[in-house]
C-alpha positions in Angstrom: 0.0 0.0 0.0 1.5 3.4 -0.9 2.2 5.8 1.9 1.7 9.5 1.6 3.3 12.4 3.4 1.4 13.8 6.3 3.4 17.0 6.8 0.5 19.4 6.3 -1.5 17.9 9.2 1.4 16.5 11.2 0.3 16.2 14.8 3.9 16.3 16.0 4.1 20.1 15.6 1.0 20.4 17.7 2.4 18.0 20.2 5.5 20.0 20.8 3.9 22.9 22.8 1.8 20.3 24.7 4.8 18.3 25.7 6.6 21.6 26.6 3.7 22.4 29.0 3.3 18.9 30.4 7.1 18.7 31.0 7.4 22.2 32.5 4.8 21.8 35.2 6.3 19.1 37.3 9.9 20.2 36.5 9.2 23.8 37.2 7.1 23.3 40.4 8.2 20.0 41.9 11.9 19.9 41.0 12.8 23.6 40.9 10.3 24.7 43.5 11.7 22.9 46.6 15.0 24.9 46.8 12.8 28.0 47.2 10.6 26.3 49.8 13.7 25.1 51.7 14.7 28.5 52.9 11.4 28.8 54.6 11.3 25.3 55.9 14.8 25.5 57.2 13.9 28.6 59.3 10.6 27.3 60.5 11.8 23.8 61.4 15.3 24.7 62.5 16.9 22.2 60.1 20.5 22.6 59.0 21.2 22.8 55.3 22.6 19.4 55.0 19.5 18.0 56.6 17.0 19.6 54.4 19.0 19.2 51.2 19.2 15.5 51.9 15.6 15.4 50.9 16.4 17.1 47.6 19.2 14.6 47.0 16.7 11.8 47.5 14.3 13.5 45.0 17.0 13.8 42.4 18.4 10.3 42.9 14.9 8.8 42.5 14.4 11.0 39.4 17.2 8.9 37.9 16.6 5.6 39.6 13.0 5.6 38.4 14.5 4.9 35.0 15.0 1.3 36.1 11.2 0.9 35.8 10.5 3.2 32.9 11.3 0.7 30.1 8.6 -1.6 31.5 6.1 1.2 32.0 6.7 2.8 28.6 6.5 -0.6 26.9 3.5 -1.7 28.9 1.4 1.5 29.1 3.1 3.9 26.6 4.7 7.2 27.3 1.3 9.0 27.7 0.0 6.9 30.5 3.5 6.9 32.1 3.4 10.7 32.2 0.0 10.6 33.8 1.1 8.1 36.5 4.1 10.2 37.3 2.3 13.5 37.5 -0.4 12.0 39.8 2.2 10.4 42.1 4.1 13.7 42.3 0.8 15.5 43.1 -0.2 13.1 45.9 3.3 13.0 47.4 3.6 16.8 47.4 0.2 17.1 49.2 1.4 14.6 51.8 4.6 16.6 52.4 2.5 19.6 53.2 0.7 17.6 55.9 3.5 15.6 57.3 6.7 17.2 56.1 7.6 18.6 59.5 8.4 15.1 60.7 11.9 14.5 59.4 11.6 10.7 58.6 8.3 11.3 56.9 9.8 14.2 54.9 12.6 12.0 53.6 10.2 9.1 52.8 7.9 11.4 50.9 10.8 12.9 49.0 11.4 9.4 47.7 8.0 9.3 46.1 8.2 12.9 44.8 11.3 11.9 43.0 9.8 8.7 41.7 6.8 10.6 40.4 9.1 13.1 38.7 11.0 10.3 37.0 7.8 8.7 35.6 6.3 12.1 34.6 9.1 14.1 33.1 12.4 13.6 31.4 12.6 10.1 29.9 9.0 9.7 28.7 9.2 13.2 27.2 12.5 12.5 25.5 11.2 9.2 24.2 8.2 10.9 22.7 10.4 13.4 20.9 12.6 10.6 19.5 9.5 8.6 18.4 7.9 11.6 16.6 11.0 13.2 15.1 14.2 12.2 13.2 15.2 14.9 10.7 14.2 17.7 13.2 15.1 15.8 16.3 17.6 18.3 17.8 15.2 21.2 17.1 12.2 19.4 18.7 14.2 18.2 21.7 15.5 21.7 22.4 12.1 23.3 22.1 10.4 20.8 24.3 13.0 20.7 27.0 13.1 24.4 26.9 9.8 24.2 28.7 11.7 23.2 31.8 13.7 26.4 31.7 10.6 28.5 31.2 8.9 26.8 34.1 12.1 27.0 36.2 12.1 30.8 35.8 8.4 31.4 36.3 7.1 28.7 38.6 9.4 29.0 41.6 8.7 32.7 41.8 5.0 31.8 41.8 5.7 29.3 44.7 7.7 32.0 46.6 4.9 34.6 46.0 2.3 32.2 47.3 4.3 31.4 50.4 4.9 35.1 51.2 1.3 36.0 50.7 0.3 33.3 53.2 2.7 34.6 55.9 5.7 32.6 55.0 4.0 29.2 55.5 6.2 26.7 53.7 3.3 24.2 53.4 1.6 26.5 50.8 4.5 25.8 48.5 3.8 22.1 48.5 0.1 22.7 48.0 0.9 24.6 44.9 3.1 21.7 43.7 0.3 19.2 44.3 -2.4 21.2 42.5 -0.3 22.1 39.4 1.0 18.5 38.9 -2.6 17.2 39.0 -3.4 19.7 36.2 -0.4 18.4 34.2 -1.7 14.9 34.5 -5.1 15.8 33.1 -3.5 17.7 30.1 -1.2 14.7 29.4 -4.1 12.2 29.3 -6.2 14.4 27.0 -3.7 15.7 24.5 -0.6 13.5 24.3 -0.3 10.7 21.7 2.4 8.0 21.9 3.6 7.6 18.3 2.8 9.1 14.8 1.7 5.6 13.7 -1.2 5.9 16.2 -2.6 8.6 14.0 -1.6 7.0 10.7 1.3 9.3 10.3 5.1 9.0 10.1 8.1 10.7 11.8 8.5 14.4 10.9 5.2 14.1 8.9 7.0 12.4 6.0 6.6 9.1 4.3 9.4 6.6 4.8 10.9 7.4 1.4 10.6 11.1 2.0 12.3 10.6 5.3 15.2 8.9 3.7 15.5 11.6 1.2 15.4 14.3 3.9 18.3 12.6 5.7 20.4 12.8 2.5 19.2 15.5 0.1 20.9 18.8 0.2 17.8 20.9 0.2 16.9 19.5 3.6 20.2 20.8 5.2 22.3 17.7 5.4 22.8 16.3 8.9 26.5 16.3 9.7 26.4 14.4 13.0 26.8 10.7 13.4 23.6 8.6 13.6 23.8 4.9 14.5 22.7 2.6 11.7 21.0 0.3 14.2 19.2 0.3 17.5 21.8 -1.2 19.9 20.9 -3.9 22.3 21.3 -3.0 25.9 23.9 -5.6 26.6 26.0 -4.4 23.8 25.7 -0.7 24.6 26.9 -1.2 28.2 30.0 -2.8 27.0 31.1 0.3 25.1 33.6 2.8 26.5 31.6 5.6 24.9 28.5 5.0 27.1 30.4 5.1 30.3 32.3 8.2 29.2 29.0 9.9 28.6 27.8 8.9 32.0 30.9 10.0 33.9 31.6 13.2 32.0 28.0 14.5 32.3 27.7 13.3 35.9 30.7 15.5 36.9 29.3 18.5 35.0 25.9 18.1 36.5 27.4 17.8 40.0 28.5 21.4 39.8 25.2 22.5 38.3 23.2 21.1 41.3 25.6 22.6 43.8 25.1 26.1 42.2 21.4 25.8 41.6 20.2 24.4 44.9 22.4 26.7 47.1 21.7 29.9 45.3 18.8 31.2 47.4 20.7 30.2 50.6 23.9 31.8 49.4 22.3 35.1 48.3 20.5 35.4 51.7 23.9 34.8 53.4 25.5 37.7 51.5 22.7 40.2 52.2 19.9 39.7 49.7 16.3 39.5 50.9 13.1 37.9 49.4 11.3 41.0 50.5 13.6 43.5 48.8 11.5 46.2 47.0 13.7 45.8 44.0 12.6 42.5 42.4 15.9 42.1 40.6 17.7 41.8 43.9 15.6 39.1 45.4 17.2 35.6 45.7 14.3 33.9 44.0 14.6 36.2 41.0 18.3 35.4 40.6 17.5 31.7 41.1 14.9 31.9 38.3 17.4 33.7 36.1 19.7 30.7 36.2 17.0 28.5 34.7 15.8 31.2 32.3 19.4 31.5 31.0 19.4 27.7 30.4 16.9 28.4 27.5 19.9 29.9 25.6 21.8 26.7 26.0 18.8 24.5 25.1 17.9 26.5 22.0 21.5 26.7 20.8 21.5 22.9 20.8 18.3 22.9 18.8 20.1 24.7 16.0 23.6 23.3 16.4 22.8 19.8 17.4 22.5 18.5 13.8 25.7 20.3 12.6 28.1 19.8 15.5 28.8 16.6 17.3 27.2 16.6 20.8 30.5 15.7 22.5 32.0 19.1 21.4 28.8 20.9 22.5 28.8 19.2 25.9 32.5 20.1 26.4 31.8 23.8 25.7 28.9 23.7 28.1 31.0 22.1 30.8 33.6 25.0 30.6 30.7 27.5 30.8 29.5 25.9 34.0 32.9 26.1 35.5 33.0 29.8 34.8 29.5 30.1 36.4 30.7 28.2 39.5 33.6 30.7 39.9 31.3 33.7 39.5 28.9 32.1 42.1 31.8 32.1 44.5 32.7 35.7 43.7 29.1 37.0 44.0 28.3 39.6 46.7 26.5 42.9 47.2 29.7 44.7 46.1 30.1 42.4 43.1 26.7 42.6 41.5 28.2 41.9 38.1 29.1 38.4 39.4 25.5 38.0 40.8 24.1 38.6 37.3 26.7 36.8 35.3 26.9 33.5 37.1 23.3 32.7 36.2 24.1 33.3 32.5 27.2 31.0 32.4 25.7 28.3 34.7 22.3 28.3 33.0 23.8 28.2 29.5 26.1 25.3 30.5 23.4 23.3 32.0 20.9 23.9 29.3 23.3 22.9 26.5 24.4 19.8 28.3 20.9 18.8 29.3 19.6 18.7 25.7 22.8 17.2 24.3 22.7 14.1 26.6 19.6 12.5 25.0 20.9 13.5 21.6 24.3 11.9 22.0 22.7 8.8 23.4 20.1 8.5 20.7 22.6 9.3 17.9 25.2 6.9 19.2 22.9 4.0 20.0 19.7 4.5 18.1 16.4 6.1 19.1 14.7 2.7 19.7 17.4 1.8 22.2 17.0 5.0 24.2 14.6 3.8 26.9 16.5 0.7 27.7 19.9 2.4 27.8 18.5 5.1 29.9 17.7 2.5 32.5 21.4 2.5 33.3 22.5 6.0 32.4 19.9 7.9 34.4 20.3 6.1 37.7 24.1 6.3 37.6 24.1 9.9 36.5 21.5 10.9 39.1 23.7 9.5 41.9 26.6 11.6 40.6 24.8 14.9 40.3 22.2 14.7 43.0 24.6 13.8 45.8 25.7 17.4 45.2 22.9 19.3 47.1 23.5 17.3 50.3 27.3 17.5 50.1 27.2 21.2 49.4 24.8 21.8 52.3 26.8 19.6 54.6 30.1 21.3 53.7 28.4 24.7 54.5 27.3 23.4 57.9 30.9 22.3 58.6 32.8 25.2 57.2 30.3 28.1 57.3 30.8 28.8 53.5 30.6 27.1 50.1 34.3 27.5 49.1 35.2 23.8 49.3 31.9 22.7 47.7 32.5 25.0 44.7 36.2 24.0 44.4 35.1 20.3 44.3 32.3 21.0 41.8 34.4 23.1 39.4 37.3 20.6 39.4 34.9 17.8 38.6 33.1 19.7 35.8 36.5 20.6 34.3 37.4 16.9 34.2 34.1 16.1 32.6 34.4 18.8 29.9 37.8 17.3 28.9 36.8 13.6 29.1 33.8 14.0 26.8 36.0 15.3 24.0 37.4 11.8 23.6 34.0 10.1 23.5 33.8 9.0 19.9 30.8 7.1 18.4 30.9 3.3 19.0 30.8 0.9 16.1 28.1 -1.8 16.1 29.0 -5.3 15.2 28.6 -6.2 11.5 26.0 -8.9 12.3 23.9 -6.2 14.1 23.9 -4.1 11.0 22.9 -7.0 8.8 
């Protein structure tokens, strides 16, 4: 039966803003919201920074560890229902934190489920959907969708902070906001998301299989200059490659610094004299915190336009160096060095955004889009342990030393190593029998 192009009515282009919204809600509220809430919780409950950031470390590690279950969930229920399950679990867990979060063991336990819900309802199912729907325009689509996290990260934590302030500084209000918004995200995902173009009788990029092949090769479609695996790798073969472990280690070191800078920004700025009640909004810690995530849009969108022309390993390396500069400027920031206060979000945000979008691209390009969910079952847990140990370690080092100097030194050194290591991560070559 002949196939026809479906570009004129391709649902993938409508799906992109939907995925952007569905992704931004739990990421913006439930992942980027807690560091804002923690400044209020810490004061109200008299918890040290290491204590309260241990909860965030648990959230982050479970965000990655949930990938162990995601191949089963995605294969069994599809990405759409997996997103709904995750958003609902995050909403319920956030509501329970508001009720029982003042009890420290309960707080840590509920952070476990918040992170698990975020894992099911955000990164990997969203990335899988982009890989299913797009090939020629994969980098562009990935950058646009994941840019939703940056937009949400800039706007939503400030909404959380404003709600808390308007209710007299009650930290519980922040968790109520997280619960309500994540429930709304679950409803949107169930109504509007579709798993694959084949479900609607369409094809990747809205092109017939022959047109898709031509688009990958023909000059008028801007030739793709980055490596693409000719096969979908088997999991057991992928984990035996040096390339996969270099990706995990290098990006883990880079993200370690990112999490240290991000999660400690509101604490750090309050330490050096900034106030959430400052009449000048640009001097509020939450605004600067949001700027970091807003600036990550630059990094994410740059990968959208460069990811099909420049190999991801080079882009990740540049991003890693940018994060190191951001970490140094974070350390220099003060009321007297306002230039550092406004520059560190730019460098840190760009570095994170570019790395964040490049990781699924380099994984999908090196090992095949079809292999992405199963390979992520190992890459996400290991990477999450790398990076999300950072909030607890940074908070604990502050409790011990009274400053973030050692935490930033460790983070910058690791990110520098990661930026160098990734340069040597070349595409692996599949066995000849796998190609045949």
